[in-house]
N, C-alpha and C positions, 0 to 999 in steps of 0.2 A: 839461512841458506846452507845446505850441506855441500862441502867441497868434494869434487870428484878427484880421486887419487889415481893417476895414470899408472898402468902396469909398465913393466920394462919395455914392452914393444912400443908403447905410445909415449915413452919418455921424450921430452922435447930436446932436440939436438942444438948444440951451439952452432951458429952459422954467422958468417961475416955479413954485415950490412953495408952495402955500397951507398955512401952518402954523396957521391959525386954525380950520380945519374938519377934523374927523377923516376920514381916508381909509382905505378898507378894506385896502389893501395894507400900510399902516403899522400898523393895529390888529392885523391878522393876524400881522405880524412881532412885535409886542409880545406877543401870546399865545404865540408860539413861543419866547419868550425872547430875541428879537433886540434890537438897539440902534438900528435904523434907524427911529425914530419920534419923535414930539414929545409935549409934555405933553398937548395936546388928544387925541391918540390914546390915550395911557395912561388919561386920565380917562374917556374914552368907553368904552374897553375894560373898565375896572373897573365902570362903571355897568351895562353890558350883562351882565357876569358876575354882578353883584348881582341883576339881574332873572332871569337864567337861569344858575345856577351851572355847568351843564354846557357852557357856550359854549366855554371854553378847550379842552375835549376835542375840539371840532370841528376846530380848527386842527391838532392833533396827529394825529387820525384821518385827516384829508384828506391830510396830508403822508405818513403811513405808507401810505395807499392808493396814492398816487403811486409810492412806492418799490416796493411789491409788484407793481403793475400794470406798471411799466416793466421791472422785472426779469423778470417772467413773459413779457412780449412779446419781450424781447431773448433771454433764455436758453432759453425753452421753445418759442417760436414763430418764432424766427429773424428778427424784425423788426430792421432796421438803419437805419431812417429815422424821425424823430420831428418832428412839427410841434406845438409846445407853445404854445398861445395863452392869454394871461392868465398870464404867467410868474410875476408877483409878485416880491417882493424876494428876491435870492439868499440861500440859507441852506444848511445841510448837506443832502446828498442831492438835488442838482439832477438834472434829467433827463439831462443830458449825462454827469454823473459816474456815474450808475447804468448807463446804456446802454453807455458806453465802458468801464466797468469789466468788463462782460460781453464786449463786442465792441469793441475799440479803433477799428475802422473805421466805427463808427456815425456818422451825420450828423444833426445836430440844428439846427432853426431855432426860435428863441424869438420870440414876438410879445407886445408890451405897449405901452401908451401912457401909463403913469403917469409923471409927471416924476421922482419919486424913484427909481423903477425904472430910468429912463434914466441917472440919476446913477451908479447902481451897475452898469450893464449891462456895463461892461468887465470886471467880475469874472466875468461869465458868458462873455465872449468868449474862452474858452480851449478847447483841444481836444487830444486825443491826436494825435500826428503822423500817424497813419493815417486819422483821421476829420476831421470839420469841425463847427464850431459858428458859428452866425450869429445876430445879433439884429436884428429888424425893429421899427421904431417905427410902429405902426399900430393902429387900432381893430378890434376883432373884426368889426364890421359891414363893414369895408372888404375884402370877400372878394376882389374882383378884384386889388386891390393886393397883398394877402397872398400869393395864389397866384402872381402874376407874379414877385414878389421871392423867394419861397421856391423857385421853380423854378431859381434860379441856384445853389442848394445841394443841393436834393433832386431825385431822378429820379422824375418822376411816372408813369413806366412800371413802377416797382417799388413793392411795398407800403410804405405809410407809416402810422404810428400818429398819429392826430389826438388831441391831449391837450387837454381842455377842463375843467379842474378848478376849480370854484367861480367860473366866469366868466360862463356863460350866465345865471346868476341876475340879472345886471345888465341884461339885455335884457327889459324888462317886458312888451312887447307879444308875445303868443303867436305870432302869424303871423310876426313878424320873427324871433323866437327860433328857432322850428322851421325857418323858411326859411333862416336863416343857416347852421345846422348842415347842412341838406340840401345847400345849395350847396357847402359845403366837402367834404362826403362825395362828391358827384357828381363832383368833380374827381379823386378818388383811385381807383386801380385796384383790381381784385379782389384780395382777400387783405389789404387794408388794415384797420385797426382804429380804433375810437373808444373812448377812455377818457374818461368824463365823470362829474363829481360835481355835486350840486345840493342846496340846502337844501330840506327837505321840510316840508309843512304839518303842522299839528296837527288831528286825528290823522293819522299815527301818532306824530308828535313830541309831547313834553309840551306842555301848554297854554301854559306861560310862554315857549315859543319865539316864539309870535306876538307877545307883548308885547316881547320883545327885538328882534324885527325891526322892529316899529313904532317903538321908540325909535331904532334905527339910522336908519331912513328919515326921522326928524325931525331928527336931529343929525349924521348922517354923509353921506358921498358915496362912490361913486354909490349911488342907491337900488336896493334889491334886491327880487326877487319870489320867494316860495316857490311850489313846485308839489307836487302830490300824487305818490305813487309811480307812479300811472298816467301822470301828466303827464311825469314823468322818463323812464319807459319809452318814451314816444312819440318821444323823440329817437333811439331805436334802431330805429324802424320800418324794415323791410327788411334789417336786419342779423341775424346769428346771435349771440344773446346767449351769452356764455360763462358757465358755472356760477360762482357761484350765482345769476346774474341780477342784478336791481336790488335792492340791499340796503343797509342802513346801512354806510357805508364801513369801519367797524371790523370788519365781518363778511365782507368780500370777501376770500376766500382768506387768512384770518389765519394767522400763523405757528403752527406746531404747539405746543400747550400754552399758548398765550396766550389769556386770557379778557379780551377788551376790552369796555368798556361800549358800549351802543348809543347812537349819536349821531344828531342830526337832519340830518346831512349824508349823503345817500345817493349811491351810485354804481354803475357797471357798466362792463363792457368788452364790445364787440360786434365781430364780424367782418363785413366786406363780402364777400358771396359773389362 
């Protein structure tokens, strides 16, 4: 694998990691069986799992949804460019590994602003010799900065897959959340796709999901907002939803013969006409 060498603009800054407050990226990493977390993350993760025992299934279902969506976009639809915002901590089956496993010439830009993710970012800054991988330190809301810096790696005249898995839940204001996604999509050409996942409200989620979210918002950071299936579908306004539409992540094009439990993390993939 050829390592991507960041330029001065994308050099990774030093940033203090708060080990006293649970952080979503680290708790998610803990639920996935990773080691990049602290006692406060494990304690909070266990408390949330005690409130809602299905919580750990979310992390796995969301990760598997990522794998199936990226593989479908690359193998079946021929997408060769990916803008993955809200990358999270690197683990097995990252976007660049899946996409370049299908098509080595694929180009991937990751975006995140979590300090621990930054510490581990160089693990992501690898690429097949034919392709490219870049990491941008930026907030999801910094749309202009993301687009400007991503354009140094991605060709915005060619289709791009915008990947927003479990990240727009941290934009609590609806106008800002829908507006941010719309601004990103407006910059992409026809034939681009949006893959998005989001925590759903109760119902259709089990009632204890609301208690688990309330506990997280009291003890963890950043705070998250649940949305209804209709609210999640709104992110895809103007796009052509791929089958099966907006569904629990575990039921989006599952592998043949796999019976996965329904989880309160819902997702979909849509195409920009």
